[in-house]
VOFI-115491 format. One record per residue (C-alpha): x negated, y negated, z; residue in three letters. Coordinates in steps of 0.05 Angstrom, whole numbers. Layout:
BEGIN
{site {X Y Z} 'Ala'},
...
END
This chain:
BEGIN
{site {-2500 -1058 2102} 'Met'},
{site {-2444 -1098 2094} 'Glu'},
{site {-2410 -1099 2009} 'Asp'},
{site {-2394 -1176 1986} 'Pro'},
{site {-2349 -1134 1941} 'Cys'},
{site {-2312 -1115 2001} 'Gln'},
{site {-2302 -1173 2035} 'Thr'},
{site {-2243 -1194 2061} 'Leu'},
{site {-2234 -1259 2100} 'Asn'},
{site {-2172 -1284 2135} 'Cys'},
{site {-2155 -1347 2165} 'Ser'},
{site {-2108 -1356 2217} 'Tyr'},
{site {-2069 -1423 2235} 'Asp'},
{site {-2092 -1475 2190} 'Thr'},
{site {-2108 -1466 2118} 'Asn'},
{site {-2182 -1483 2103} 'Pro'},
{site {-2163 -1493 2019} 'Phe'},
{site {-2111 -1530 2029} 'Asp'},
{site {-2087 -1551 2085} 'Ala'},
{site {-2023 -1595 2060} 'Met'},
{site {-2007 -1527 2024} 'Phe'},
{site {-1982 -1482 2100} 'Thr'},
{site {-1922 -1502 2128} 'Gln'},
{site {-1911 -1478 2199} 'Asn'},
{site {-1971 -1426 2205} 'Gly'},
{site {-1998 -1430 2273} 'Trp'},
{site {-2000 -1358 2298} 'Gly'},
{site {-2000 -1330 2233} 'Arg'},
{site {-2039 -1318 2163} 'Leu'},
{site {-2049 -1365 2121} 'Val'},
{site {-2093 -1347 2070} 'Ala'},
{site {-2137 -1288 2049} 'Val'},
{site {-2195 -1294 2015} 'Glu'},
{site {-2232 -1233 1970} 'Tyr'},
{site {-2271 -1215 1920} 'Lys'},
{site {-2256 -1166 1871} 'Arg'},
{site {-2310 -1131 1816} 'Val'},
{site {-2298 -1152 1738} 'Leu'},
{site {-2354 -1118 1710} 'Ala'},
{site {-2411 -1061 1728} 'Thr'},
{site {-2451 -1121 1762} 'Thr'},
{site {-2420 -1146 1812} 'Gly'},
{site {-2372 -1174 1854} 'Cys'},
{site {-2406 -1251 1839} 'Gly'},
{site {-2381 -1307 1793} 'Leu'},
{site {-2446 -1307 1752} 'Glu'},
{site {-2452 -1231 1742} 'Ser'},
{site {-2370 -1225 1725} 'Gly'},
{site {-2340 -1224 1785} 'Gly'},
{site {-2271 -1263 1806} 'Ala'},
{site {-2249 -1294 1876} 'Lys'},
{site {-2184 -1283 1894} 'Phe'},
{site {-2159 -1337 1952} 'Val'},
{site {-2077 -1326 1975} 'Glu'},
{site {-2049 -1372 2009} 'Ile'},
{site {-1986 -1382 2047} 'Tyr'},
{site {-1929 -1422 2071} 'Ser'},
{site {-1855 -1412 2121} 'Tyr'},
{site {-1799 -1432 2155} 'Thr'},
{site {-1800 -1454 2220} 'Ala'},
{site {-1768 -1373 2238} 'Ala'},
{site {-1829 -1338 2216} 'Gly'},
{site {-1808 -1323 2143} 'Leu'},
{site {-1848 -1335 2076} 'Val'},
{site {-1826 -1393 2040} 'Ala'},
{site {-1877 -1408 1999} 'Lys'},
{site {-1948 -1360 1964} 'Lys'},
{site {-1993 -1391 1917} 'Arg'},
{site {-2044 -1345 1881} 'Leu'},
{site {-2105 -1374 1860} 'Arg'},
{site {-2162 -1336 1814} 'Val'},
{site {-2238 -1367 1802} 'Thr'},
{site {-2287 -1335 1757} 'Met'},
{site {-2332 -1353 1700} 'Lys'},
{site {-2306 -1350 1624} 'Ile'},
{site {-2346 -1324 1566} 'Arg'},
{site {-2369 -1365 1518} 'Arg'},
{site {-2326 -1318 1462} 'Ala'},
{site {-2260 -1330 1502} 'Phe'},
{site {-2284 -1402 1514} 'Arg'},
{site {-2288 -1401 1429} 'Val'},
{site {-2211 -1375 1424} 'Arg'},
{site {-2190 -1434 1481} 'Leu'},
{site {-2214 -1480 1445} 'Ala'},
{site {-2183 -1449 1373} 'Arg'},
{site {-2115 -1447 1399} 'Leu'},
{site {-2118 -1512 1424} 'Ala'},
{site {-2142 -1542 1362} 'Gly'},
{site {-2070 -1494 1327} 'Leu'},
{site {-2031 -1535 1372} 'Arg'},
{site {-2049 -1598 1358} 'Arg'},
{site {-2042 -1576 1288} 'Leu'},
{site {-1970 -1551 1295} 'Cys'},
{site {-1953 -1612 1344} 'Ser'},
{site {-1977 -1662 1285} 'His'},
{site {-1935 -1621 1238} 'Ile'},
{site {-1875 -1614 1277} 'Gln'},
{site {-1880 -1689 1288} 'His'},
{site {-1908 -1717 1213} 'His'},
{site {-1877 -1668 1169} 'Gly'},
{site {-1915 -1619 1112} 'Leu'},
{site {-1933 -1677 1068} 'Gly'},
{site {-1891 -1675 1010} 'Ala'},
{site {-1851 -1616 1015} 'Asn'},
{site {-1826 -1665 1095} 'Ala'},
END
């Protein structure tokens, strides 16, 4: 039985994820998609796993010219709250930088 957490999908010739990124891909590996377990419950995004997509672009001579990695995962609520607080701190710092601290500025 196939384990979806160990599946590796390879694409050649044309990039199914970002066709504009890949140049000179004919006859070459242009994209790889795979999942990894980040929690004990499985590799699906709902169960704490992550999906990785690597895409490649080549020179005419066949050398790798560019490589991009895309990671997709579900962010837990506590982490989203921390990100929101960080964004709030950045706005506060930006405000202080532009307007000063008030009477002491």
